[in-house]
N, C-alpha and C positions, 0 to 999 in steps of 0.2 A: 393084142398085143407081140409085138414080138419076140424073137427070147431075148434078145439086146434089153429092150424095156423092160422086161420083166426080171432080169439081172439087176438092171442099176435097180428097179425098184426094192427087190429084196433086198442089196448091200447097205442100201438107205434107208432103210427099217431095220434092220441092224444095226448098223450106225448110232442110230436113233434111241435104240432101247437101251446098247452100250453106253451112251454117254447121259440117258437118263438113270440105269443103275449108278455106274460110278457118282453122279448127282448126289444120288439117296442115298451114297455110303456104303453101296451091297453089292458083298461080292457074289460070283454066276454062279457061287454053292448057296449063298443064301435067298440070291433070287429066283435058282431052282427049289430051293422047299418053302418057298413063298407062293409057289403060282401048284405046285406039285406036279414039279418035270423035271427031269433028269437033267445035273449038272451038263453031260455033253451036249443034250438035244442043245439047251441056250445056246452053250459055244456057238453049235453051227446056226442058228437063228442067229445070231450077231454079228458071224461072220457071213452073213450072205449066203448061207448054201441051204437054207430049207422055211419052205415057201409053210409058214405055221397055219391052221388054223384061225377059223372064226374064232373059237371055244381058246384058244390057245392065245391071241391076241388079245381076249377079253382080261382074261386071267393076270399076262404079264400087264396090263391097264392097269388092273385094281391094285395089281403089288406094287404099280412105281406112281403110280395118280394120276394116271393118266389116261384122258377119255380117250373111249374103245375107239372112236371117230377118227382121231388124229393117227392111230395104228392102223386104222383101215384104210385108210385114207393114201400110204406110204405103198401099200400093196395094190392102189387103185381097185378096193374095195367099196369104196365109198365117188354117191356121183359126185361131177364138177362142182353144186350147190354149197354140199355138205360138205367136203374136203377146204373150199375156202372161206371154210368160217369156223376155222384152228381159230381157237382160244386166244387169250392173250397169254397167258400162261404156258402153255405150249410152246406161241410164238417164239417167248424168251429160251425154254429149252431148247428150240432148235438153232438159234444161230449160232453158226457156226466163226464167228468173230469176234465172240466171249469168251472169256475163259472158265472155268467151270465152277471158279468162286464170285465171279462177275454176277452168272444166273443165280448159283445161290442168294444172291445178296438182291440183285432183282425184283426175285421171287418174294423175297419176304419185304422188299417196300411194296411190291403191289400186293398181296398177302396184308400186308398191312392197311392199304388204302381200300382194298373191297370191305377189309372185314367193317370197316369206319363205318360207312354207308350200309349197311346192312341192319 
């Protein structure tokens, strides 16, 4: 992977994490506390300035209720087959055409349908 590709992955990961944090109505400080990371480190990740470890990605995923595989796919740490298996909720969260309010509404509807089937 070239430096340019890596930078693109990190910026995309950071934007996704920021979007999910905002959707969860968390401040950077609150996310940092939940993940036991420093606030400046969370900020660097969100701006694509730092490549987080797998442990950090798992911690962020847990705090934001996102499968770790989704975050790992952003930095190219999963195979293409695994990256293609992104779940519906993660796809909704990633859709840049939707507002945060629309994403939240769609996630609630999706949750309602899937819990009804269980």
